[in-house]
PDB file of N, H, CA, C and O in Angstrom:
ATOM      1  N   MET A   1     139.042 114.226 114.471  1.00  0.00           N
ATOM      2  CA  MET A   1     137.394 114.176 114.753  1.00  0.00           C
ATOM      3  C   MET A   1     136.569 113.386 113.271  1.00  0.00           C
ATOM      4  O   MET A   1     135.729 112.487 113.271  1.00  0.00           O
ATOM      5  N   LYS A   2     137.244 114.191 111.990  1.00  0.00           N
ATOM      6  H   LYS A   2     137.927 114.922 111.989  1.00  0.00           H
ATOM      7  CA  LYS A   2     136.156 113.880 110.949  1.00  0.00           C
ATOM      8  C   LYS A   2     136.513 112.077 110.890  1.00  0.00           C
ATOM      9  O   LYS A   2     135.741 111.294 110.336  1.00  0.00           O
ATOM     10  N   THR A   3     137.620 111.703 111.466  1.00  0.00           N
ATOM     11  H   THR A   3     138.247 112.339 111.916  1.00  0.00           H
ATOM     12  CA  THR A   3     137.935 110.358 111.532  1.00  0.00           C
ATOM     13  C   THR A   3     137.515 109.464 112.100  1.00  0.00           C
ATOM     14  O   THR A   3     137.497 108.363 111.550  1.00  0.00           O
ATOM     15  N   ILE A   4     137.097 109.615 113.226  1.00  0.00           N
ATOM     16  H   ILE A   4     137.111 110.509 113.673  1.00  0.00           H
ATOM     17  CA  ILE A   4     135.907 109.316 113.916  1.00  0.00           C
ATOM     18  C   ILE A   4     134.839 108.904 113.530  1.00  0.00           C
ATOM     19  O   ILE A   4     134.522 107.715 113.489  1.00  0.00           O
ATOM     20  N   GLN A   5     133.943 110.137 113.098  1.00  0.00           N
ATOM     21  H   GLN A   5     134.200 111.103 113.132  1.00  0.00           H
ATOM     22  CA  GLN A   5     132.991 110.442 112.059  1.00  0.00           C
ATOM     23  C   GLN A   5     132.483 109.298 110.978  1.00  0.00           C
ATOM     24  O   GLN A   5     131.428 108.674 110.869  1.00  0.00           O
ATOM     25  N   LYS A   6     133.617 109.311 110.293  1.00  0.00           N
ATOM     26  H   LYS A   6     134.474 109.818 110.382  1.00  0.00           H
ATOM     27  CA  LYS A   6     133.698 108.527 109.156  1.00  0.00           C
ATOM     28  C   LYS A   6     133.638 107.083 109.925  1.00  0.00           C
ATOM     29  O   LYS A   6     132.782 106.242 109.651  1.00  0.00           O
ATOM     30  N   VAL A   7     134.270 106.965 110.548  1.00  0.00           N
ATOM     31  H   VAL A   7     134.966 107.648 110.771  1.00  0.00           H
ATOM     32  CA  VAL A   7     134.261 105.393 111.266  1.00  0.00           C
ATOM     33  C   VAL A   7     132.785 104.664 112.153  1.00  0.00           C
ATOM     34  O   VAL A   7     132.499 103.473 112.276  1.00  0.00           O
ATOM     35  N   ALA A   8     132.231 105.588 112.543  1.00  0.00           N
ATOM     36  H   ALA A   8     132.464 106.555 112.442  1.00  0.00           H
ATOM     37  CA  ALA A   8     131.276 105.523 113.419  1.00  0.00           C
ATOM     38  C   ALA A   8     130.133 105.426 112.209  1.00  0.00           C
ATOM     39  O   ALA A   8     129.297 104.536 112.369  1.00  0.00           O
ATOM     40  N   ILE A   9     130.027 106.152 111.158  1.00  0.00           N
ATOM     41  H   ILE A   9     130.706 106.875 111.028  1.00  0.00           H
ATOM     42  CA  ILE A   9     129.040 105.924 110.111  1.00  0.00           C
ATOM     43  C   ILE A   9     128.841 104.850 109.341  1.00  0.00           C
ATOM     44  O   ILE A   9     127.830 104.251 108.972  1.00  0.00           O
ATOM     45  N   THR A  10     130.653 104.636 109.064  1.00  0.00           N
ATOM     46  H   THR A  10     131.473 105.122 109.364  1.00  0.00           H
ATOM     47  CA  THR A  10     130.836 102.784 108.444  1.00  0.00           C
ATOM     48  C   THR A  10     130.275 101.729 109.068  1.00  0.00           C
ATOM     49  O   THR A  10     129.687 100.801 108.512  1.00  0.00           O
ATOM     50  N   SER A  11     130.513 101.916 110.598  1.00  0.00           N
ATOM     51  H   SER A  11     130.991 102.669 111.050  1.00  0.00           H
ATOM     52  CA  SER A  11     129.767 100.905 111.442  1.00  0.00           C
ATOM     53  C   SER A  11     128.575 101.186 111.870  1.00  0.00           C
ATOM     54  O   SER A  11     128.148 100.855 112.977  1.00  0.00           O
ATOM     55  N   ILE A  12     128.122 101.649 111.249  1.00  0.00           N
ATOM     56  H   ILE A  12     128.468 101.918 110.351  1.00  0.00           H
ATOM     57  CA  ILE A  12     126.347 102.021 111.425  1.00  0.00           C
ATOM     58  C   ILE A  12     125.719 101.501 110.470  1.00  0.00           C
ATOM     59  O   ILE A  12     124.507 101.287 110.504  1.00  0.00           O
ATOM     60  N   ALA A  13     126.525 101.217 109.432  1.00  0.00           N
ATOM     61  H   ALA A  13     127.509 101.392 109.404  1.00  0.00           H
ATOM     62  CA  ALA A  13     125.922 101.171 107.449  1.00  0.00           C
ATOM     63  C   ALA A  13     126.489  99.498 107.838  1.00  0.00           C
ATOM     64  O   ALA A  13     125.566  98.733 107.559  1.00  0.00           O
ATOM     65  N   VAL A  14     127.468  98.874 108.281  1.00  0.00           N
ATOM     66  H   VAL A  14     128.218  99.495 108.508  1.00  0.00           H
ATOM     67  CA  VAL A  14     127.785  97.857 108.485  1.00  0.00           C
ATOM     68  C   VAL A  14     127.017  97.330 108.650  1.00  0.00           C
ATOM     69  O   VAL A  14     126.437  96.619 107.829  1.00  0.00           O
ATOM     70  N   PHE A  15     126.485  97.653 110.846  1.00  0.00           N
ATOM     71  H   PHE A  15     126.955  98.230 111.514  1.00  0.00           H
ATOM     72  CA  PHE A  15     125.460  96.610 111.231  1.00  0.00           C
ATOM     73  C   PHE A  15     123.968  96.652 110.859  1.00  0.00           C
ATOM     74  O   PHE A  15     123.276  95.728 111.286  1.00  0.00           O
ATOM     75  N   ALA A  16     123.466  97.481 110.218  1.00  0.00           N
ATOM     76  H   ALA A  16     124.028  98.231 109.871  1.00  0.00           H
ATOM     77  CA  ALA A  16     122.331  97.682 109.663  1.00  0.00           C
ATOM     78  C   ALA A  16     122.334  96.775 108.580  1.00  0.00           C
ATOM     79  O   ALA A  16     121.301  96.115 108.464  1.00  0.00           O
ATOM     80  N   PHE A  17     123.045  96.618 107.929  1.00  0.00           N
ATOM     81  H   PHE A  17     123.884  97.155 108.022  1.00  0.00           H
ATOM     82  CA  PHE A  17     123.285  95.626 106.718  1.00  0.00           C
ATOM     83  C   PHE A  17     123.236  94.181 107.060  1.00  0.00           C
ATOM     84  O   PHE A  17     122.599  93.403 106.349  1.00  0.00           O
ATOM     85  N   SER A  18     123.961  93.737 108.250  1.00  0.00           N
ATOM     86  H   SER A  18     124.478  94.369 108.827  1.00  0.00           H
ATOM     87  CA  SER A  18     124.494  92.645 108.664  1.00  0.00           C
ATOM     88  C   SER A  18     122.406  92.738 109.314  1.00  0.00           C
ATOM     89  O   SER A  18     121.553  91.984 108.845  1.00  0.00           O
ATOM     90  N   ALA A  19     122.202  93.473 110.050  1.00  0.00           N
ATOM     91  H   ALA A  19     122.895  94.085 110.430  1.00  0.00           H
ATOM     92  CA  ALA A  19     120.756  93.027 110.446  1.00  0.00           C
ATOM     93  C   ALA A  19     119.909  92.862 109.462  1.00  0.00           C
ATOM     94  O   ALA A  19     119.460  91.718 109.382  1.00  0.00           O
ATOM     95  N   LEU A  20     119.578  93.536 108.767  1.00  0.00           N
ATOM     96  H   LEU A  20     119.943  94.464 108.831  1.00  0.00           H
ATOM     97  CA  LEU A  20     118.658  93.203 107.706  1.00  0.00           C
ATOM     98  C   LEU A  20     118.868  91.542 107.002  1.00  0.00           C
ATOM     99  O   LEU A  20     117.992  90.686 106.879  1.00  0.00           O
ATOM    100  N   THR A  21     119.883  91.477 106.730  1.00  0.00           N
ATOM    101  H   THR A  21     120.595  92.172 106.830  1.00  0.00           H
ATOM    102  CA  THR A  21     120.699  89.491 106.026  1.00  0.00           C
ATOM    103  C   THR A  21     120.275  88.829 107.007  1.00  0.00           C
ATOM    104  O   THR A  21     119.918  87.671 106.791  1.00  0.00           O
ATOM    105  N   GLY A  22     120.210  89.256 108.063  1.00  0.00           N
ATOM    106  H   GLY A  22     120.500  90.197 108.238  1.00  0.00           H
ATOM    107  CA  GLY A  22     120.094  88.531 109.081  1.00  0.00           C
ATOM    108  C   GLY A  22     118.371  87.994 109.239  1.00  0.00           C
ATOM    109  O   GLY A  22     118.078  86.839 109.546  1.00  0.00           O
ATOM    110  N   CYS A  23     117.619  88.798 109.036  1.00  0.00           N
ATOM    111  H   CYS A  23     117.857  89.737 108.787  1.00  0.00           H
ATOM    112  CA  CYS A  23     116.274  88.941 108.938  1.00  0.00           C
ATOM    113  C   CYS A  23     116.134  88.097 107.900  1.00  0.00           C
ATOM    114  O   CYS A  23     114.998  87.623 107.939  1.00  0.00           O
ATOM    115  N   SER A  24     116.755  87.687 106.991  1.00  0.00           N
ATOM    116  H   SER A  24     117.678  88.071 106.960  1.00  0.00           H
ATOM    117  CA  SER A  24     115.874  87.045 105.524  1.00  0.00           C
ATOM    118  C   SER A  24     114.903  85.762 105.659  1.00  0.00           C
ATOM    119  O   SER A  24     113.942  85.405 104.978  1.00  0.00           O
ATOM    120  N   ASN A  25     115.549  85.181 106.849  1.00  0.00           N
ATOM    121  H   ASN A  25     116.330  85.471 107.402  1.00  0.00           H
ATOM    122  CA  ASN A  25     114.423  83.687 106.875  1.00  0.00           C
ATOM    123  C   ASN A  25     113.584  83.780 108.120  1.00  0.00           C
ATOM    124  O   ASN A  25     113.146  82.802 108.726  1.00  0.00           O
ATOM    125  N   MET A  26     113.333  85.480 108.566  1.00  0.00           N
ATOM    126  H   MET A  26     113.689  86.274 108.074  1.00  0.00           H
ATOM    127  CA  MET A  26     112.199  85.400 109.788  1.00  0.00           C
ATOM    128  C   MET A  26     110.856  85.206 108.979  1.00  0.00           C
ATOM    129  O   MET A  26     111.053  85.385 107.777  1.00  0.00           O
ATOM    130  N   SER A  27     109.636  84.914 109.269  1.00  0.00           N
ATOM    131  H   SER A  27     109.476  84.769 110.246  1.00  0.00           H
ATOM    132  CA  SER A  27     108.234  84.712 109.589  1.00  0.00           C
ATOM    133  C   SER A  27     108.086  86.679 109.371  1.00  0.00           C
ATOM    134  O   SER A  27     108.783  87.645 109.681  1.00  0.00           O
ATOM    135  N   GLN A  28     107.166  86.526 108.881  1.00  0.00           N
ATOM    136  H   GLN A  28     106.600  85.741 108.628  1.00  0.00           H
ATOM    137  CA  GLN A  28     106.546  88.376 109.145  1.00  0.00           C
ATOM    138  C   GLN A  28     106.274  88.420 110.687  1.00  0.00           C
ATOM    139  O   GLN A  28     106.414  89.496 111.268  1.00  0.00           O
ATOM    140  N   ARG A  29     105.903  87.331 111.358  1.00  0.00           N
ATOM    141  H   ARG A  29     105.790  86.457 110.886  1.00  0.00           H
ATOM    142  CA  ARG A  29     105.669  87.579 112.711  1.00  0.00           C
ATOM    143  C   ARG A  29     106.656  87.820 113.483  1.00  0.00           C
ATOM    144  O   ARG A  29     106.498  88.455 114.526  1.00  0.00           O
ATOM    145  N   ASP A  30     107.677  87.414 113.146  1.00  0.00           N
ATOM    146  H   ASP A  30     107.805  86.899 112.298  1.00  0.00           H
ATOM    147  CA  ASP A  30     109.101  87.352 113.719  1.00  0.00           C
ATOM    148  C   ASP A  30     109.437  89.250 113.443  1.00  0.00           C
ATOM    149  O   ASP A  30     109.840  90.007 114.326  1.00  0.00           O
ATOM    150  N   LYS A  31     109.172  89.589 112.199  1.00  0.00           N
ATOM    151  H   LYS A  31     108.844  88.974 111.482  1.00  0.00           H
ATOM    152  CA  LYS A  31     109.882  90.711 111.797  1.00  0.00           C
ATOM    153  C   LYS A  31     108.766  91.618 112.449  1.00  0.00           C
ATOM    154  O   LYS A  31     109.365  92.680 112.616  1.00  0.00           O
ATOM    155  N   ASN A  32     107.852  91.741 112.776  1.00  0.00           N
ATOM    156  H   ASN A  32     107.365  90.878 112.640  1.00  0.00           H
ATOM    157  CA  ASN A  32     107.060  92.771 113.186  1.00  0.00           C
ATOM    158  C   ASN A  32     107.115  92.728 114.573  1.00  0.00           C
ATOM    159  O   ASN A  32     106.849  93.753 115.200  1.00  0.00           O
ATOM    160  N   THR A  33     107.533  91.312 115.371  1.00  0.00           N
ATOM    161  H   THR A  33     107.749  90.480 114.861  1.00  0.00           H
ATOM    162  CA  THR A  33     107.859  91.895 116.909  1.00  0.00           C
ATOM    163  C   THR A  33     109.584  92.399 116.849  1.00  0.00           C
ATOM    164  O   THR A  33     109.924  93.132 117.778  1.00  0.00           O
ATOM    165  N   ALA A  34     110.526  92.086 115.941  1.00  0.00           N
ATOM    166  H   ALA A  34     110.250  91.491 115.186  1.00  0.00           H
ATOM    167  CA  ALA A  34     111.956  92.875 115.653  1.00  0.00           C
ATOM    168  C   ALA A  34     111.406  94.304 115.714  1.00  0.00           C
ATOM    169  O   ALA A  34     111.348  94.944 116.764  1.00  0.00           O
ATOM    170  N   VAL A  35     110.963  94.813 114.387  1.00  0.00           N
ATOM    171  H   VAL A  35     111.010  94.293 113.534  1.00  0.00           H
ATOM    172  CA  VAL A  35     110.452  95.783 114.553  1.00  0.00           C
ATOM    173  C   VAL A  35     110.065  97.031 115.490  1.00  0.00           C
ATOM    174  O   VAL A  35     110.493  98.184 115.539  1.00  0.00           O
ATOM    175  N   GLY A  36     108.813  96.141 116.412  1.00  0.00           N
ATOM    176  H   GLY A  36     108.466  95.204 116.372  1.00  0.00           H
ATOM    177  CA  GLY A  36     108.554  96.407 117.215  1.00  0.00           C
ATOM    178  C   GLY A  36     109.242  96.697 118.497  1.00  0.00           C
ATOM    179  O   GLY A  36     109.067  97.747 119.116  1.00  0.00           O
ATOM    180  N   ALA A  37     109.918  95.873 118.825  1.00  0.00           N
ATOM    181  H   ALA A  37     110.060  95.020 118.323  1.00  0.00           H
ATOM    182  CA  ALA A  37     110.708  96.014 120.057  1.00  0.00           C
ATOM    183  C   ALA A  37     111.478  97.237 119.339  1.00  0.00           C
ATOM    184  O   ALA A  37     111.183  98.298 119.889  1.00  0.00           O
ATOM    185  N   GLY A  38     112.327  97.383 118.331  1.00  0.00           N
ATOM    186  H   GLY A  38     112.567  96.521 117.884  1.00  0.00           H
ATOM    187  CA  GLY A  38     113.114  98.403 117.974  1.00  0.00           C
ATOM    188  C   GLY A  38     112.648  99.927 118.252  1.00  0.00           C
ATOM    189  O   GLY A  38     113.107 100.817 118.968  1.00  0.00           O
ATOM    190  N   ILE A  39     111.565  99.847 117.397  1.00  0.00           N
ATOM    191  H   ILE A  39     111.192  99.124 116.815  1.00  0.00           H
ATOM    192  CA  ILE A  39     110.389 101.184 117.814  1.00  0.00           C
ATOM    193  C   ILE A  39     110.416 101.243 119.096  1.00  0.00           C
ATOM    194  O   ILE A  39     111.253 102.011 119.570  1.00  0.00           O
ATOM    195  N   GLY A  40     109.580 100.513 120.001  1.00  0.00           N
ATOM    196  H   GLY A  40     108.899  99.889 119.617  1.00  0.00           H
ATOM    197  CA  GLY A  40     109.306 100.741 121.325  1.00  0.00           C
ATOM    198  C   GLY A  40     110.875 101.038 121.945  1.00  0.00           C
ATOM    199  O   GLY A  40     110.903 102.233 122.239  1.00  0.00           O
ATOM    200  N   ALA A  41     112.109 100.432 122.234  1.00  0.00           N
ATOM    201  H   ALA A  41     112.085  99.462 121.995  1.00  0.00           H
ATOM    202  CA  ALA A  41     112.888 100.813 122.456  1.00  0.00           C
ATOM    203  C   ALA A  41     113.885 102.436 122.072  1.00  0.00           C
ATOM    204  O   ALA A  41     114.723 103.157 122.613  1.00  0.00           O
ATOM    205  N   VAL A  42     113.418 102.377 121.306  1.00  0.00           N
ATOM    206  H   VAL A  42     112.737 101.791 120.866  1.00  0.00           H
ATOM    207  CA  VAL A  42     113.648 104.463 121.110  1.00  0.00           C
ATOM    208  C   VAL A  42     112.902 104.928 121.455  1.00  0.00           C
ATOM    209  O   VAL A  42     113.327 105.983 121.927  1.00  0.00           O
ATOM    210  N   GLY A  43     111.629 104.839 121.597  1.00  0.00           N
ATOM    211  H   GLY A  43     111.283 103.983 121.214  1.00  0.00           H
ATOM    212  CA  GLY A  43     110.467 105.602 121.839  1.00  0.00           C
ATOM    213  C   GLY A  43     110.835 105.608 123.641  1.00  0.00           C
ATOM    214  O   GLY A  43     111.121 106.681 124.173  1.00  0.00           O
ATOM    215  N   GLY A  44     110.785 104.272 124.487  1.00  0.00           N
ATOM    216  H   GLY A  44     110.552 103.401 124.055  1.00  0.00           H
ATOM    217  CA  GLY A  44     111.227 104.228 125.847  1.00  0.00           C
ATOM    218  C   GLY A  44     112.351 105.410 126.274  1.00  0.00           C
ATOM    219  O   GLY A  44     112.149 106.113 127.265  1.00  0.00           O
ATOM    220  N   ALA A  45     113.723 105.587 125.319  1.00  0.00           N
ATOM    221  H   ALA A  45     113.887 105.017 124.515  1.00  0.00           H
ATOM    222  CA  ALA A  45     114.756 105.903 125.714  1.00  0.00           C
ATOM    223  C   ALA A  45     114.386 107.358 125.423  1.00  0.00           C
ATOM    224  O   ALA A  45     115.273 108.037 125.939  1.00  0.00           O
ATOM    225  N   VAL A  46     113.482 108.149 124.833  1.00  0.00           N
ATOM    226  H   VAL A  46     112.761 107.598 124.414  1.00  0.00           H
ATOM    227  CA  VAL A  46     113.225 109.321 124.394  1.00  0.00           C
ATOM    228  C   VAL A  46     112.563 109.483 125.416  1.00  0.00           C
ATOM    229  O   VAL A  46     112.991 110.103 126.390  1.00  0.00           O
ATOM    230  N   LEU A  47     111.221 108.857 125.337  1.00  0.00           N
ATOM    231  H   LEU A  47     110.873 108.354 124.546  1.00  0.00           H
ATOM    232  CA  LEU A  47     110.437 109.401 126.616  1.00  0.00           C
ATOM    233  C   LEU A  47     111.283 109.358 128.184  1.00  0.00           C
ATOM    234  O   LEU A  47     111.348 110.403 128.831  1.00  0.00           O
ATOM    235  N   THR A  48     111.920 108.057 128.729  1.00  0.00           N
ATOM    236  H   THR A  48     111.868 107.208 128.204  1.00  0.00           H
ATOM    237  CA  THR A  48     112.719 108.435 129.725  1.00  0.00           C
ATOM    238  C   THR A  48     114.327 109.378 129.656  1.00  0.00           C
ATOM    239  O   THR A  48     115.296 109.142 130.379  1.00  0.00           O
ATOM    240  N   GLY A  49     114.283 109.977 129.063  1.00  0.00           N
ATOM    241  H   GLY A  49     113.496 110.169 128.476  1.00  0.00           H
ATOM    242  CA  GLY A  49     115.598 110.545 128.749  1.00  0.00           C
ATOM    243  C   GLY A  49     117.167 109.980 128.613  1.00  0.00           C
ATOM    244  O   GLY A  49     118.290 110.473 128.723  1.00  0.00           O
ATOM    245  N   GLY A  50     116.476 108.368 128.242  1.00  0.00           N
ATOM    246  H   GLY A  50     115.564 107.968 128.152  1.00  0.00           H
ATOM    247  CA  GLY A  50     117.980 107.587 127.659  1.00  0.00           C
ATOM    248  C   GLY A  50     118.226 106.880 129.305  1.00  0.00           C
ATOM    249  O   GLY A  50     119.265 106.953 129.961  1.00  0.00           O
ATOM    250  N   SER A  51     117.116 106.291 129.651  1.00  0.00           N
ATOM    251  H   SER A  51     116.272 106.231 129.118  1.00  0.00           H
ATOM    252  CA  SER A  51     117.340 105.889 130.827  1.00  0.00           C
ATOM    253  C   SER A  51     117.191 103.989 130.416  1.00  0.00           C
ATOM    254  O   SER A  51     116.354 103.606 129.598  1.00  0.00           O
ATOM    255  N   GLY A  52     117.892 103.264 130.950  1.00  0.00           N
ATOM    256  H   GLY A  52     118.571 103.574 131.615  1.00  0.00           H
ATOM    257  CA  GLY A  52     118.333 101.721 130.494  1.00  0.00           C
ATOM    258  C   GLY A  52     116.434 101.026 130.969  1.00  0.00           C
ATOM    259  O   GLY A  52     115.707 100.433 130.173  1.00  0.00           O
ATOM    260  N   ILE A  53     116.197 101.248 131.950  1.00  0.00           N
ATOM    261  H   ILE A  53     116.787 101.730 132.598  1.00  0.00           H
ATOM    262  CA  ILE A  53     114.539 100.400 132.295  1.00  0.00           C
ATOM    263  C   ILE A  53     114.052 100.749 131.095  1.00  0.00           C
ATOM    264  O   ILE A  53     113.783  99.887 130.259  1.00  0.00           O
ATOM    265  N   GLY A  54     113.833 102.429 130.801  1.00  0.00           N
ATOM    266  H   GLY A  54     114.052 103.130 131.480  1.00  0.00           H
ATOM    267  CA  GLY A  54     112.906 102.759 129.923  1.00  0.00           C
ATOM    268  C   GLY A  54     112.870 102.600 129.172  1.00  0.00           C
ATOM    269  O   GLY A  54     111.794 102.707 128.584  1.00  0.00           O
ATOM    270  N   THR A  55     114.048 102.191 128.501  1.00  0.00           N
ATOM    271  H   THR A  55     114.922 102.105 128.979  1.00  0.00           H
ATOM    272  CA  THR A  55     114.613 101.457 127.216  1.00  0.00           C
ATOM    273  C   THR A  55     114.181 100.294 126.932  1.00  0.00           C
ATOM    274  O   THR A  55     113.206 100.041 126.224  1.00  0.00           O
ATOM    275  N   ALA A  56     114.843  99.584 127.440  1.00  0.00           N
ATOM    276  H   ALA A  56     115.635  99.790 128.015  1.00  0.00           H
ATOM    277  CA  ALA A  56     114.132  98.366 128.010  1.00  0.00           C
ATOM    278  C   ALA A  56     112.508  97.541 128.182  1.00  0.00           C
ATOM    279  O   ALA A  56     111.999  96.438 127.984  1.00  0.00           O
ATOM    280  N   GLY A  57     112.142  98.908 128.683  1.00  0.00           N
ATOM    281  H   GLY A  57     112.555  99.805 128.844  1.00  0.00           H
ATOM    282  CA  GLY A  57     110.101  98.247 128.889  1.00  0.00           C
ATOM    283  C   GLY A  57     110.039  98.626 127.469  1.00  0.00           C
ATOM    284  O   GLY A  57     109.488  97.823 126.715  1.00  0.00           O
ATOM    285  N   GLY A  58     110.622  99.966 126.866  1.00  0.00           N
ATOM    286  H   GLY A  58     111.070 100.618 127.478  1.00  0.00           H
ATOM    287  CA  GLY A  58     109.844  99.995 125.551  1.00  0.00           C
ATOM    288  C   GLY A  58     109.807  99.522 124.431  1.00  0.00           C
ATOM    289  O   GLY A  58     108.937  99.545 123.561  1.00  0.00           O
ATOM    290  N   ALA A  59     111.234  98.890 124.504  1.00  0.00           N
ATOM    291  H   ALA A  59     111.941  98.871 125.211  1.00  0.00           H
ATOM    292  CA  ALA A  59     111.163  97.070 123.863  1.00  0.00           C
ATOM    293  C   ALA A  59     110.403  95.920 124.164  1.00  0.00           C
ATOM    294  O   ALA A  59     110.038  95.085 123.335  1.00  0.00           O
ATOM    295  N   ALA A  60     110.170  95.903 125.409  1.00  0.00           N
ATOM    296  H   ALA A  60     110.466  96.580 126.082  1.00  0.00           H
ATOM    297  CA  ALA A  60     109.767  94.961 125.185  1.00  0.00           C
ATOM    298  C   ALA A  60     108.046  95.576 125.364  1.00  0.00           C
ATOM    299  O   ALA A  60     107.256  94.660 125.134  1.00  0.00           O
ATOM    300  N   VAL A  61     107.661  96.308 125.559  1.00  0.00           N
ATOM    301  H   VAL A  61     108.302  97.052 125.746  1.00  0.00           H
ATOM    302  CA  VAL A  61     106.508  96.626 125.019  1.00  0.00           C
ATOM    303  C   VAL A  61     105.943  96.770 123.640  1.00  0.00           C
ATOM    304  O   VAL A  61     104.846  96.382 123.239  1.00  0.00           O
ATOM    305  N   GLY A  62     106.968  97.450 122.928  1.00  0.00           N
ATOM    306  H   GLY A  62     107.860  97.766 123.253  1.00  0.00           H
ATOM    307  CA  GLY A  62     106.833  97.024 121.403  1.00  0.00           C
ATOM    308  C   GLY A  62     106.821  96.064 120.886  1.00  0.00           C
ATOM    309  O   GLY A  62     106.104  95.776 119.928  1.00  0.00           O
ATOM    310  N   GLY A  63     108.051  94.999 121.713  1.00  0.00           N
ATOM    311  H   GLY A  63     108.634  95.233 122.491  1.00  0.00           H
ATOM    312  CA  GLY A  63     108.145  93.607 121.302  1.00  0.00           C
ATOM    313  C   GLY A  63     106.420  92.802 120.868  1.00  0.00           C
ATOM    314  O   GLY A  63     105.998  92.223 119.867  1.00  0.00           O
ATOM    315  N   VAL A  64     105.765  93.193 122.338  1.00  0.00           N
ATOM    316  H   VAL A  64     106.109  93.663 123.151  1.00  0.00           H
ATOM    317  CA  VAL A  64     104.600  92.597 122.207  1.00  0.00           C
ATOM    318  C   VAL A  64     103.504  92.971 121.125  1.00  0.00           C
ATOM    319  O   VAL A  64     102.837  92.150 120.496  1.00  0.00           O
ATOM    320  N   ILE A  65     103.429  94.395 121.009  1.00  0.00           N
ATOM    321  H   ILE A  65     103.972  95.062 121.519  1.00  0.00           H
ATOM    322  CA  ILE A  65     102.335  94.903 119.746  1.00  0.00           C
ATOM    323  C   ILE A  65     102.633  94.284 118.753  1.00  0.00           C
ATOM    324  O   ILE A  65     101.753  93.872 117.996  1.00  0.00           O
ATOM    325  N   GLY A  66     104.182  94.033 118.477  1.00  0.00           N
ATOM    326  H   GLY A  66     104.897  94.367 119.091  1.00  0.00           H
ATOM    327  CA  GLY A  66     104.909  93.851 116.887  1.00  0.00           C
ATOM    328  C   GLY A  66     104.485  92.422 117.058  1.00  0.00           C
ATOM    329  O   GLY A  66     104.652  91.706 116.070  1.00  0.00           O
ATOM    330  N   ASN A  67     103.896  91.805 118.278  1.00  0.00           N
ATOM    331  H   ASN A  67     103.761  92.386 119.080  1.00  0.00           H
ATOM    332  CA  ASN A  67     103.585  90.682 117.709  1.00  0.00           C
ATOM    333  C   ASN A  67     102.432  90.217 117.663  1.00  0.00           C
ATOM    334  O   ASN A  67     102.289  89.236 116.933  1.00  0.00           O
ATOM    335  N   GLN A  68     101.517  90.609 118.225  1.00  0.00           N
ATOM    336  H   GLN A  68     101.633  91.405 118.819  1.00  0.00           H
ATOM    337  CA  GLN A  68     100.237  90.815 117.932  1.00  0.00           C
ATOM    338  C   GLN A  68      99.461  91.642 117.006  1.00  0.00           C
ATOM    339  O   GLN A  68      98.235  91.637 116.895  1.00  0.00           O
ATOM    340  N   ILE A  69     100.521  92.536 116.184  1.00  0.00           N
ATOM    341  H   ILE A  69     101.517  92.540 116.275  1.00  0.00           H
ATOM    342  CA  ILE A  69      99.603  93.165 114.516  1.00  0.00           C
ATOM    343  C   ILE A  69      99.491  91.953 113.667  1.00  0.00           C
ATOM    344  O   ILE A  69     100.256  90.989 113.661  1.00  0.00           O
ATOM    345  N   GLY A  70      98.458  92.135 112.972  1.00  0.00           N
ATOM    346  H   GLY A  70      97.837  92.918 112.976  1.00  0.00           H
ATOM    347  CA  GLY A  70      97.960  91.217 112.161  1.00  0.00           C
ATOM    348  C   GLY A  70      98.043  89.614 112.617  1.00  0.00           C
ATOM    349  O   GLY A  70      98.477  88.781 111.822  1.00  0.00           O
ATOM    350  N   ARG A  71      97.635  89.275 113.832  1.00  0.00           N
ATOM    351  H   ARG A  71      97.282  89.951 114.478  1.00  0.00           H
ATOM    352  CA  ARG A  71      97.150  88.423 114.195  1.00  0.00           C
ATOM    353  C   ARG A  71      96.251  87.606 113.269  1.00  0.00           C
ATOM    354  O   ARG A  71      95.678  86.602 113.692  1.00  0.00           O
TER     355      ARG A  71
END
């Protein structure tokens, strides 16, 4: 079981690093949209108990809010 946890943690770290590297040439507005979508997806998942529709809806709403911030 410990091996699976180590693999999972390593995979998450590699994914997070590659995601951050991919955002280096994004505009501030694009970054706000991505962050808003991520936060909205987590919020939607929490509020709906992990429902796929709730997660997608939260991501959509969060992306729109993130896009409009700083306008």
